[in-house]
PDB file of N, CA, C and O in Angstrom:
ATOM      1  N   MET A   1       6.443 -37.799 -89.486  1.00  0.00           N
ATOM      2  CA  MET A   1       7.413 -37.734 -88.422  1.00  0.00           C
ATOM      3  C   MET A   1       6.686 -37.949 -87.095  1.00  0.00           C
ATOM      4  O   MET A   1       5.644 -37.342 -86.851  1.00  0.00           O
ATOM      5  N   ILE A   2       7.228 -38.804 -86.247  1.00  0.00           N
ATOM      6  CA  ILE A   2       6.651 -39.069 -84.933  1.00  0.00           C
ATOM      7  C   ILE A   2       7.343 -38.177 -83.915  1.00  0.00           C
ATOM      8  O   ILE A   2       8.570 -38.150 -83.824  1.00  0.00           O
ATOM      9  N   ALA A   3       6.540 -37.452 -83.153  1.00  0.00           N
ATOM     10  CA  ALA A   3       7.105 -36.577 -82.113  1.00  0.00           C
ATOM     11  C   ALA A   3       7.603 -37.430 -80.957  1.00  0.00           C
ATOM     12  O   ALA A   3       6.906 -38.334 -80.495  1.00  0.00           O
ATOM     13  N   ARG A   4       8.796 -37.142 -80.499  1.00  0.00           N
ATOM     14  CA  ARG A   4       9.350 -37.870 -79.362  1.00  0.00           C
ATOM     15  C   ARG A   4       9.023 -37.109 -78.082  1.00  0.00           C
ATOM     16  O   ARG A   4       9.039 -35.879 -78.080  1.00  0.00           O
ATOM     17  N   PRO A   5       8.728 -37.817 -76.997  1.00  0.00           N
ATOM     18  CA  PRO A   5       8.457 -37.132 -75.738  1.00  0.00           C
ATOM     19  C   PRO A   5       9.708 -36.399 -75.259  1.00  0.00           C
ATOM     20  O   PRO A   5      10.822 -36.783 -75.616  1.00  0.00           O
ATOM     21  N   PRO A   6       9.537 -35.348 -74.454  1.00  0.00           N
ATOM     22  CA  PRO A   6      10.695 -34.566 -74.010  1.00  0.00           C
ATOM     23  C   PRO A   6      11.753 -35.400 -73.307  1.00  0.00           C
ATOM     24  O   PRO A   6      12.937 -35.070 -73.373  1.00  0.00           O
ATOM     25  N   SER A   7      11.356 -36.463 -72.643  1.00  0.00           N
ATOM     26  CA  SER A   7      12.326 -37.271 -71.900  1.00  0.00           C
ATOM     27  C   SER A   7      12.956 -38.356 -72.754  1.00  0.00           C
ATOM     28  O   SER A   7      13.847 -39.064 -72.285  1.00  0.00           O
ATOM     29  N   GLN A   8      12.518 -38.503 -73.987  1.00  0.00           N
ATOM     30  CA  GLN A   8      12.992 -39.554 -74.894  1.00  0.00           C
ATOM     31  C   GLN A   8      12.893 -40.927 -74.243  1.00  0.00           C
ATOM     32  O   GLN A   8      13.765 -41.778 -74.420  1.00  0.00           O
ATOM     33  N   GLY A   9      11.817 -41.129 -73.487  1.00  0.00           N
ATOM     34  CA  GLY A   9      11.549 -42.426 -72.875  1.00  0.00           C
ATOM     35  C   GLY A   9      12.129 -42.619 -71.488  1.00  0.00           C
ATOM     36  O   GLY A   9      11.917 -43.667 -70.878  1.00  0.00           O
ATOM     37  N   ARG A  10      12.854 -41.638 -70.973  1.00  0.00           N
ATOM     38  CA  ARG A  10      13.433 -41.800 -69.639  1.00  0.00           C
ATOM     39  C   ARG A  10      12.360 -41.736 -68.555  1.00  0.00           C
ATOM     40  O   ARG A  10      12.507 -42.364 -67.506  1.00  0.00           O
ATOM     41  N   ARG A  11      11.293 -40.993 -68.789  1.00  0.00           N
ATOM     42  CA  ARG A  11      10.197 -40.883 -67.826  1.00  0.00           C
ATOM     43  C   ARG A  11       8.996 -41.637 -68.376  1.00  0.00           C
ATOM     44  O   ARG A  11       8.705 -41.577 -69.570  1.00  0.00           O
ATOM     45  N   LYS A  12       8.311 -42.339 -67.503  1.00  0.00           N
ATOM     46  CA  LYS A  12       7.188 -43.182 -67.927  1.00  0.00           C
ATOM     47  C   LYS A  12       5.832 -42.565 -67.639  1.00  0.00           C
ATOM     48  O   LYS A  12       4.822 -43.038 -68.160  1.00  0.00           O
ATOM     49  N   GLY A  13       5.783 -41.512 -66.816  1.00  0.00           N
ATOM     50  CA  GLY A  13       4.502 -40.915 -66.499  1.00  0.00           C
ATOM     51  C   GLY A  13       4.648 -39.759 -65.535  1.00  0.00           C
ATOM     52  O   GLY A  13       5.753 -39.306 -65.235  1.00  0.00           O
ATOM     53  N   ALA A  14       3.494 -39.286 -65.051  1.00  0.00           N
ATOM     54  CA  ALA A  14       3.473 -38.162 -64.115  1.00  0.00           C
ATOM     55  C   ALA A  14       2.448 -38.446 -63.023  1.00  0.00           C
ATOM     56  O   ALA A  14       1.512 -39.223 -63.209  1.00  0.00           O
ATOM     57  N   ARG A  15       2.653 -37.793 -61.876  1.00  0.00           N
ATOM     58  CA  ARG A  15       1.760 -38.001 -60.747  1.00  0.00           C
ATOM     59  C   ARG A  15       1.607 -36.683 -59.992  1.00  0.00           C
ATOM     60  O   ARG A  15       2.575 -35.946 -59.807  1.00  0.00           O
ATOM     61  N   LEU A  16       0.381 -36.397 -59.558  1.00  0.00           N
ATOM     62  CA  LEU A  16       0.140 -35.238 -58.709  1.00  0.00           C
ATOM     63  C   LEU A  16       0.384 -35.653 -57.264  1.00  0.00           C
ATOM     64  O   LEU A  16      -0.042 -36.729 -56.846  1.00  0.00           O
ATOM     65  N   THR A  17       1.062 -34.811 -56.505  1.00  0.00           N
ATOM     66  CA  THR A  17       1.303 -35.089 -55.097  1.00  0.00           C
ATOM     67  C   THR A  17       0.629 -34.020 -54.256  1.00  0.00           C
ATOM     68  O   THR A  17       0.518 -32.870 -54.679  1.00  0.00           O
ATOM     69  N   SER A  18       0.185 -34.392 -53.079  1.00  0.00           N
ATOM     70  CA  SER A  18      -0.477 -33.435 -52.200  1.00  0.00           C
ATOM     71  C   SER A  18       0.156 -33.498 -50.819  1.00  0.00           C
ATOM     72  O   SER A  18       1.029 -34.326 -50.559  1.00  0.00           O
ATOM     73  N   GLY A  19      -0.289 -32.625 -49.950  1.00  0.00           N
ATOM     74  CA  GLY A  19       0.223 -32.596 -48.590  1.00  0.00           C
ATOM     75  C   GLY A  19       1.261 -31.507 -48.401  1.00  0.00           C
ATOM     76  O   GLY A  19       1.655 -30.830 -49.351  1.00  0.00           O
ATOM     77  N   GLU A  20       1.693 -31.349 -47.175  1.00  0.00           N
ATOM     78  CA  GLU A  20       2.626 -30.282 -46.843  1.00  0.00           C
ATOM     79  C   GLU A  20       3.990 -30.447 -47.507  1.00  0.00           C
ATOM     80  O   GLU A  20       4.659 -29.451 -47.784  1.00  0.00           O
ATOM     81  N   ARG A  21       4.414 -31.670 -47.764  1.00  0.00           N
ATOM     82  CA  ARG A  21       5.748 -31.918 -48.314  1.00  0.00           C
ATOM     83  C   ARG A  21       5.748 -32.100 -49.827  1.00  0.00           C
ATOM     84  O   ARG A  21       6.704 -32.634 -50.390  1.00  0.00           O
ATOM     85  N   ARG A  22       4.683 -31.660 -50.483  1.00  0.00           N
ATOM     86  CA  ARG A  22       4.600 -31.806 -51.943  1.00  0.00           C
ATOM     87  C   ARG A  22       5.647 -30.923 -52.611  1.00  0.00           C
ATOM     88  O   ARG A  22       5.993 -29.851 -52.115  1.00  0.00           O
ATOM     89  N   SER A  23       6.143 -31.402 -53.752  1.00  0.00           N
ATOM     90  CA  SER A  23       7.152 -30.635 -54.487  1.00  0.00           C
ATOM     91  C   SER A  23       7.230 -31.142 -55.918  1.00  0.00           C
ATOM     92  O   SER A  23       6.620 -32.151 -56.271  1.00  0.00           O
ATOM     93  N   VAL A  24       7.989 -30.424 -56.733  1.00  0.00           N
ATOM     94  CA  VAL A  24       8.257 -30.845 -58.109  1.00  0.00           C
ATOM     95  C   VAL A  24       9.495 -31.731 -58.055  1.00  0.00           C
ATOM     96  O   VAL A  24      10.487 -31.377 -57.419  1.00  0.00           O
ATOM     97  N   GLY A  25       9.439 -32.863 -58.712  1.00  0.00           N
ATOM     98  CA  GLY A  25      10.593 -33.748 -58.712  1.00  0.00           C
ATOM     99  C   GLY A  25      10.291 -35.043 -59.434  1.00  0.00           C
ATOM    100  O   GLY A  25       9.320 -35.139 -60.184  1.00  0.00           O
ATOM    101  N   VAL A  26      11.128 -36.036 -59.204  1.00  0.00           N
ATOM    102  CA  VAL A  26      10.930 -37.360 -59.771  1.00  0.00           C
ATOM    103  C   VAL A  26      11.015 -38.382 -58.641  1.00  0.00           C
ATOM    104  O   VAL A  26      11.570 -38.102 -57.579  1.00  0.00           O
ATOM    105  N   ASN A  27      10.459 -39.569 -58.879  1.00  0.00           N
ATOM    106  CA  ASN A  27      10.527 -40.616 -57.872  1.00  0.00           C
ATOM    107  C   ASN A  27      11.948 -41.161 -57.783  1.00  0.00           C
ATOM    108  O   ASN A  27      12.818 -40.763 -58.559  1.00  0.00           O
ATOM    109  N   ALA A  28      12.184 -42.064 -56.846  1.00  0.00           N
ATOM    110  CA  ALA A  28      13.526 -42.595 -56.615  1.00  0.00           C
ATOM    111  C   ALA A  28      14.112 -43.264 -57.861  1.00  0.00           C
ATOM    112  O   ALA A  28      15.319 -43.192 -58.091  1.00  0.00           O
ATOM    113  N   GLY A  29      13.278 -43.903 -58.654  1.00  0.00           N
ATOM    114  CA  GLY A  29      13.761 -44.553 -59.868  1.00  0.00           C
ATOM    115  C   GLY A  29      13.888 -43.620 -61.060  1.00  0.00           C
ATOM    116  O   GLY A  29      14.292 -44.037 -62.145  1.00  0.00           O
ATOM    117  N   ARG A  30      13.538 -42.350 -60.852  1.00  0.00           N
ATOM    118  CA  ARG A  30      13.570 -41.316 -61.887  1.00  0.00           C
ATOM    119  C   ARG A  30      12.737 -41.703 -63.106  1.00  0.00           C
ATOM    120  O   ARG A  30      13.112 -41.416 -64.243  1.00  0.00           O
ATOM    121  N   THR A  31      11.589 -42.367 -62.852  1.00  0.00           N
ATOM    122  CA  THR A  31      10.715 -42.768 -63.949  1.00  0.00           C
ATOM    123  C   THR A  31       9.386 -42.016 -63.954  1.00  0.00           C
ATOM    124  O   THR A  31       8.722 -41.949 -64.988  1.00  0.00           O
ATOM    125  N   ILE A  32       8.990 -41.455 -62.822  1.00  0.00           N
ATOM    126  CA  ILE A  32       7.727 -40.739 -62.694  1.00  0.00           C
ATOM    127  C   ILE A  32       8.004 -39.301 -62.267  1.00  0.00           C
ATOM    128  O   ILE A  32       8.678 -39.066 -61.264  1.00  0.00           O
ATOM    129  N   VAL A  33       7.487 -38.347 -63.025  1.00  0.00           N
ATOM    130  CA  VAL A  33       7.612 -36.931 -62.677  1.00  0.00           C
ATOM    131  C   VAL A  33       6.490 -36.600 -61.701  1.00  0.00           C
ATOM    132  O   VAL A  33       5.333 -36.941 -61.948  1.00  0.00           O
ATOM    133  N   GLU A  34       6.822 -35.939 -60.597  1.00  0.00           N
ATOM    134  CA  GLU A  34       5.845 -35.593 -59.575  1.00  0.00           C
ATOM    135  C   GLU A  34       5.636 -34.083 -59.524  1.00  0.00           C
ATOM    136  O   GLU A  34       6.590 -33.307 -59.569  1.00  0.00           O
ATOM    137  N   PHE A  35       4.362 -33.682 -59.429  1.00  0.00           N
ATOM    138  CA  PHE A  35       4.004 -32.268 -59.369  1.00  0.00           C
ATOM    139  C   PHE A  35       3.063 -32.025 -58.213  1.00  0.00           C
ATOM    140  O   PHE A  35       2.185 -32.841 -57.934  1.00  0.00           O
ATOM    141  N   PRO A  36       3.247 -30.889 -57.531  1.00  0.00           N
ATOM    142  CA  PRO A  36       2.391 -30.588 -56.389  1.00  0.00           C
ATOM    143  C   PRO A  36       0.984 -30.160 -56.808  1.00  0.00           C
ATOM    144  O   PRO A  36       0.798 -29.441 -57.790  1.00  0.00           O
ATOM    145  N   TYR A  37      -0.001 -30.624 -56.031  1.00  0.00           N
ATOM    146  CA  TYR A  37      -1.375 -30.164 -56.211  1.00  0.00           C
ATOM    147  C   TYR A  37      -1.998 -30.000 -54.845  1.00  0.00           C
ATOM    148  O   TYR A  37      -1.989 -30.961 -54.075  1.00  0.00           O
ATOM    149  N   PRO A  38      -2.527 -28.870 -54.499  1.00  0.00           N
ATOM    150  CA  PRO A  38      -2.561 -27.674 -55.326  1.00  0.00           C
ATOM    151  C   PRO A  38      -1.164 -27.084 -55.509  1.00  0.00           C
ATOM    152  O   PRO A  38      -0.224 -27.431 -54.794  1.00  0.00           O
ATOM    153  N   SER A  39      -1.057 -26.202 -56.467  1.00  0.00           N
ATOM    154  CA  SER A  39       0.223 -25.598 -56.811  1.00  0.00           C
ATOM    155  C   SER A  39       0.882 -24.960 -55.594  1.00  0.00           C
ATOM    156  O   SER A  39       0.200 -24.506 -54.676  1.00  0.00           O
ATOM    157  N   LEU A  40       2.213 -24.929 -55.593  1.00  0.00           N
ATOM    158  CA  LEU A  40       2.955 -24.321 -54.486  1.00  0.00           C
ATOM    159  C   LEU A  40       2.824 -22.808 -54.460  1.00  0.00           C
ATOM    160  O   LEU A  40       2.892 -22.199 -53.392  1.00  0.00           O
ATOM    161  N   ALA A  41       2.638 -22.200 -55.613  1.00  0.00           N
ATOM    162  CA  ALA A  41       2.534 -20.739 -55.698  1.00  0.00           C
ATOM    163  C   ALA A  41       1.160 -20.357 -56.240  1.00  0.00           C
ATOM    164  O   ALA A  41       0.655 -20.964 -57.184  1.00  0.00           O
ATOM    165  N   ALA A  42       0.577 -19.351 -55.630  1.00  0.00           N
ATOM    166  CA  ALA A  42      -0.750 -18.909 -56.055  1.00  0.00           C
ATOM    167  C   ALA A  42      -0.748 -18.382 -57.484  1.00  0.00           C
ATOM    168  O   ALA A  42      -1.759 -18.470 -58.180  1.00  0.00           O
ATOM    169  N   ASP A  43       0.379 -17.835 -57.923  1.00  0.00           N
ATOM    170  CA  ASP A  43       0.456 -17.256 -59.268  1.00  0.00           C
ATOM    171  C   ASP A  43       1.063 -18.215 -60.290  1.00  0.00           C
ATOM    172  O   ASP A  43       1.525 -17.780 -61.345  1.00  0.00           O
ATOM    173  N   SER A  44       1.067 -19.494 -59.994  1.00  0.00           N
ATOM    174  CA  SER A  44       1.614 -20.493 -60.906  1.00  0.00           C
ATOM    175  C   SER A  44       0.785 -20.526 -62.198  1.00  0.00           C
ATOM    176  O   SER A  44      -0.440 -20.405 -62.162  1.00  0.00           O
ATOM    177  N   THR A  45       1.464 -20.691 -63.330  1.00  0.00           N
ATOM    178  CA  THR A  45       0.796 -20.675 -64.630  1.00  0.00           C
ATOM    179  C   THR A  45       1.076 -21.978 -65.377  1.00  0.00           C
ATOM    180  O   THR A  45       1.865 -22.810 -64.929  1.00  0.00           O
ATOM    181  N   LEU A  46       0.423 -22.136 -66.507  1.00  0.00           N
ATOM    182  CA  LEU A  46       0.682 -23.286 -67.359  1.00  0.00           C
ATOM    183  C   LEU A  46       2.143 -23.282 -67.804  1.00  0.00           C
ATOM    184  O   LEU A  46       2.759 -24.341 -67.924  1.00  0.00           O
ATOM    185  N   ARG A  47       2.690 -22.110 -68.046  1.00  0.00           N
ATOM    186  CA  ARG A  47       4.090 -21.999 -68.451  1.00  0.00           C
ATOM    187  C   ARG A  47       5.013 -22.557 -67.352  1.00  0.00           C
ATOM    188  O   ARG A  47       5.998 -23.231 -67.653  1.00  0.00           O
ATOM    189  N   THR A  48       4.694 -22.276 -66.087  1.00  0.00           N
ATOM    190  CA  THR A  48       5.467 -22.808 -64.968  1.00  0.00           C
ATOM    191  C   THR A  48       5.439 -24.330 -64.974  1.00  0.00           C
ATOM    192  O   THR A  48       6.466 -24.982 -64.784  1.00  0.00           O
ATOM    193  N   LEU A  49       4.259 -24.886 -65.193  1.00  0.00           N
ATOM    194  CA  LEU A  49       4.106 -26.335 -65.245  1.00  0.00           C
ATOM    195  C   LEU A  49       4.915 -26.935 -66.387  1.00  0.00           C
ATOM    196  O   LEU A  49       5.605 -27.937 -66.204  1.00  0.00           O
ATOM    197  N   ILE A  50       4.833 -26.330 -67.552  1.00  0.00           N
ATOM    198  CA  ILE A  50       5.561 -26.830 -68.721  1.00  0.00           C
ATOM    199  C   ILE A  50       7.071 -26.784 -68.479  1.00  0.00           C
ATOM    200  O   ILE A  50       7.785 -27.730 -68.814  1.00  0.00           O
ATOM    201  N   CYS A  51       7.552 -25.693 -67.903  1.00  0.00           N
ATOM    202  CA  CYS A  51       8.990 -25.587 -67.601  1.00  0.00           C
ATOM    203  C   CYS A  51       9.401 -26.645 -66.585  1.00  0.00           C
ATOM    204  O   CYS A  51      10.482 -27.225 -66.687  1.00  0.00           O
ATOM    205  N   GLY A  52       8.538 -26.895 -65.605  1.00  0.00           N
ATOM    206  CA  GLY A  52       8.824 -27.933 -64.615  1.00  0.00           C
ATOM    207  C   GLY A  52       8.937 -29.305 -65.251  1.00  0.00           C
ATOM    208  O   GLY A  52       9.838 -30.075 -64.921  1.00  0.00           O
ATOM    209  N   VAL A  53       8.022 -29.613 -66.165  1.00  0.00           N
ATOM    210  CA  VAL A  53       8.075 -30.896 -66.879  1.00  0.00           C
ATOM    211  C   VAL A  53       9.378 -31.001 -67.667  1.00  0.00           C
ATOM    212  O   VAL A  53      10.054 -32.029 -67.620  1.00  0.00           O
ATOM    213  N   ALA A  54       9.726 -29.948 -68.386  1.00  0.00           N
ATOM    214  CA  ALA A  54      10.947 -29.966 -69.197  1.00  0.00           C
ATOM    215  C   ALA A  54      12.186 -30.189 -68.337  1.00  0.00           C
ATOM    216  O   ALA A  54      13.065 -30.969 -68.703  1.00  0.00           O
ATOM    217  N   LEU A  55      12.257 -29.518 -67.208  1.00  0.00           N
ATOM    218  CA  LEU A  55      13.420 -29.675 -66.335  1.00  0.00           C
ATOM    219  C   LEU A  55      13.494 -31.075 -65.738  1.00  0.00           C
ATOM    220  O   LEU A  55      14.582 -31.636 -65.607  1.00  0.00           O
ATOM    221  N   GLN A  56      12.353 -31.641 -65.376  1.00  0.00           N
ATOM    222  CA  GLN A  56      12.360 -32.975 -64.788  1.00  0.00           C
ATOM    223  C   GLN A  56      12.647 -34.059 -65.830  1.00  0.00           C
ATOM    224  O   GLN A  56      13.072 -35.157 -65.472  1.00  0.00           O
ATOM    225  N   CYS A  57      12.424 -33.769 -67.095  1.00  0.00           N
ATOM    226  CA  CYS A  57      12.689 -34.737 -68.166  1.00  0.00           C
ATOM    227  C   CYS A  57      14.095 -34.603 -68.746  1.00  0.00           C
ATOM    228  O   CYS A  57      14.510 -35.435 -69.554  1.00  0.00           O
ATOM    229  N   ALA A  58      14.816 -33.589 -68.352  1.00  0.00           N
ATOM    230  CA  ALA A  58      16.146 -33.326 -68.921  1.00  0.00           C
ATOM    231  C   ALA A  58      17.130 -34.447 -68.605  1.00  0.00           C
ATOM    232  O   ALA A  58      17.078 -35.027 -67.520  1.00  0.00           O
ATOM    233  N   PRO A  59      18.019 -34.756 -69.536  1.00  0.00           N
ATOM    234  CA  PRO A  59      19.011 -35.807 -69.304  1.00  0.00           C
ATOM    235  C   PRO A  59      19.978 -35.481 -68.178  1.00  0.00           C
ATOM    236  O   PRO A  59      20.644 -36.379 -67.664  1.00  0.00           O
ATOM    237  N   SER A  60      20.071 -34.220 -67.785  1.00  0.00           N
ATOM    238  CA  SER A  60      20.977 -33.863 -66.689  1.00  0.00           C
ATOM    239  C   SER A  60      20.560 -34.532 -65.381  1.00  0.00           C
ATOM    240  O   SER A  60      21.394 -34.705 -64.493  1.00  0.00           O
ATOM    241  N   LYS A  61      19.294 -34.911 -65.244  1.00  0.00           N
ATOM    242  CA  LYS A  61      18.847 -35.624 -64.035  1.00  0.00           C
ATOM    243  C   LYS A  61      19.652 -36.909 -63.859  1.00  0.00           C
ATOM    244  O   LYS A  61      20.093 -37.216 -62.752  1.00  0.00           O
ATOM    245  N   GLU A  62      19.843 -37.653 -64.933  1.00  0.00           N
ATOM    246  CA  GLU A  62      20.606 -38.895 -64.831  1.00  0.00           C
ATOM    247  C   GLU A  62      22.084 -38.620 -64.567  1.00  0.00           C
ATOM    248  O   GLU A  62      22.727 -39.336 -63.799  1.00  0.00           O
ATOM    249  N   LEU A  63      22.612 -37.593 -65.198  1.00  0.00           N
ATOM    250  CA  LEU A  63      24.028 -37.267 -65.003  1.00  0.00           C
ATOM    251  C   LEU A  63      24.315 -36.920 -63.549  1.00  0.00           C
ATOM    252  O   LEU A  63      25.275 -37.426 -62.967  1.00  0.00           O
ATOM    253  N   VAL A  64      23.494 -36.065 -62.964  1.00  0.00           N
ATOM    254  CA  VAL A  64      23.700 -35.657 -61.575  1.00  0.00           C
ATOM    255  C   VAL A  64      23.306 -36.786 -60.624  1.00  0.00           C
ATOM    256  O   VAL A  64      23.945 -36.983 -59.590  1.00  0.00           O
ATOM    257  N   GLY A  65      22.268 -37.516 -60.971  1.00  0.00           N
ATOM    258  CA  GLY A  65      21.806 -38.602 -60.109  1.00  0.00           C
ATOM    259  C   GLY A  65      22.832 -39.698 -59.916  1.00  0.00           C
ATOM    260  O   GLY A  65      22.779 -40.416 -58.918  1.00  0.00           O
ATOM    261  N   ASN A  66      23.752 -39.846 -60.832  1.00  0.00           N
ATOM    262  CA  ASN A  66      24.781 -40.873 -60.727  1.00  0.00           C
ATOM    263  C   ASN A  66      26.027 -40.391 -59.994  1.00  0.00           C
ATOM    264  O   ASN A  66      26.954 -41.170 -59.778  1.00  0.00           O
ATOM    265  N   CYS A  67      26.061 -39.124 -59.612  1.00  0.00           N
ATOM    266  CA  CYS A  67      27.219 -38.562 -58.908  1.00  0.00           C
ATOM    267  C   CYS A  67      27.061 -38.728 -57.402  1.00  0.00           C
ATOM    268  O   CYS A  67      25.950 -38.687 -56.873  1.00  0.00           O
ATOM    269  N   ARG A  68      28.159 -38.909 -56.738  1.00  0.00           N
ATOM    270  CA  ARG A  68      28.155 -38.917 -55.277  1.00  0.00           C
ATOM    271  C   ARG A  68      28.358 -37.478 -54.824  1.00  0.00           C
ATOM    272  O   ARG A  68      29.172 -36.749 -55.390  1.00  0.00           O
ATOM    273  N   LEU A  69      27.613 -37.077 -53.802  1.00  0.00           N
ATOM    274  CA  LEU A  69      27.662 -35.683 -53.369  1.00  0.00           C
ATOM    275  C   LEU A  69      29.076 -35.221 -53.042  1.00  0.00           C
ATOM    276  O   LEU A  69      29.446 -34.096 -53.380  1.00  0.00           O
ATOM    277  N   HIS A  70      29.862 -36.053 -52.401  1.00  0.00           N
ATOM    278  CA  HIS A  70      31.213 -35.623 -52.029  1.00  0.00           C
ATOM    279  C   HIS A  70      32.129 -35.466 -53.245  1.00  0.00           C
ATOM    280  O   HIS A  70      33.190 -34.851 -53.141  1.00  0.00           O
ATOM    281  N   GLU A  71      31.732 -36.011 -54.386  1.00  0.00           N
ATOM    282  CA  GLU A  71      32.531 -35.869 -55.602  1.00  0.00           C
ATOM    283  C   GLU A  71      32.212 -34.581 -56.364  1.00  0.00           C
ATOM    284  O   GLU A  71      32.972 -34.172 -57.241  1.00  0.00           O
ATOM    285  N   LEU A  72      31.097 -33.948 -56.032  1.00  0.00           N
ATOM    286  CA  LEU A  72      30.721 -32.711 -56.710  1.00  0.00           C
ATOM    287  C   LEU A  72      31.530 -31.539 -56.174  1.00  0.00           C
ATOM    288  O   LEU A  72      31.890 -31.503 -54.997  1.00  0.00           O
ATOM    289  N   LYS A  73      31.804 -30.598 -57.037  1.00  0.00           N
ATOM    290  CA  LYS A  73      32.456 -29.366 -56.603  1.00  0.00           C
ATOM    291  C   LYS A  73      31.457 -28.559 -55.789  1.00  0.00           C
ATOM    292  O   LYS A  73      30.254 -28.809 -55.853  1.00  0.00           O
ATOM    293  N   ARG A  74      31.948 -27.601 -55.030  1.00  0.00           N
ATOM    294  CA  ARG A  74      31.091 -26.785 -54.166  1.00  0.00           C
ATOM    295  C   ARG A  74      29.942 -26.175 -54.961  1.00  0.00           C
ATOM    296  O   ARG A  74      28.800 -26.188 -54.501  1.00  0.00           O
ATOM    297  N   ARG A  75      30.223 -25.648 -56.134  1.00  0.00           N
ATOM    298  CA  ARG A  75      29.192 -25.025 -56.951  1.00  0.00           C
ATOM    299  C   ARG A  75      28.071 -26.013 -57.278  1.00  0.00           C
ATOM    300  O   ARG A  75      26.892 -25.659 -57.236  1.00  0.00           O
ATOM    301  N   GLY A  76      28.441 -27.239 -57.598  1.00  0.00           N
ATOM    302  CA  GLY A  76      27.449 -28.278 -57.908  1.00  0.00           C
ATOM    303  C   GLY A  76      26.625 -28.669 -56.697  1.00  0.00           C
ATOM    304  O   GLY A  76      25.428 -28.930 -56.823  1.00  0.00           O
ATOM    305  N   ARG A  77      27.243 -28.713 -55.524  1.00  0.00           N
ATOM    306  CA  ARG A  77      26.518 -29.057 -54.312  1.00  0.00           C
ATOM    307  C   ARG A  77      25.531 -27.971 -53.911  1.00  0.00           C
ATOM    308  O   ARG A  77      24.506 -28.266 -53.297  1.00  0.00           O
ATOM    309  N   CYS A  78      25.819 -26.734 -54.244  1.00  0.00           N
ATOM    310  CA  CYS A  78      24.951 -25.605 -53.876  1.00  0.00           C
ATOM    311  C   CYS A  78      23.849 -25.351 -54.887  1.00  0.00           C
ATOM    312  O   CYS A  78      22.907 -24.614 -54.596  1.00  0.00           O
ATOM    313  N   ALA A  79      23.947 -25.944 -56.066  1.00  0.00           N
ATOM    314  CA  ALA A  79      22.943 -25.704 -57.131  1.00  0.00           C
ATOM    315  C   ALA A  79      21.602 -26.264 -56.717  1.00  0.00           C
ATOM    316  O   ALA A  79      21.520 -27.263 -56.002  1.00  0.00           O
ATOM    317  N   ARG A  80      20.552 -25.607 -57.177  1.00  0.00           N
ATOM    318  CA  ARG A  80      19.192 -26.075 -56.884  1.00  0.00           C
ATOM    319  C   ARG A  80      18.483 -26.430 -58.148  1.00  0.00           C
ATOM    320  O   ARG A  80      17.325 -26.845 -58.111  1.00  0.00           O
TER     321      ARG A  80
END
């Protein structure tokens, strides 16, 4: 059995970002997962990193990314 990546091919790679505006996220094309270096929190763990990767690879990124902000309900607009 071949293990499939968490994104099932939606993400092509990862990149470390630095500077004051570094954050966890994806690029505009939603193909590269970006992670801050050094970490944003002093107590960040490997588990935090793994959870971040999983969230950035989730199919919900595409679902929300295709929505227009004014079409989202208030709850959706306030979600982080």
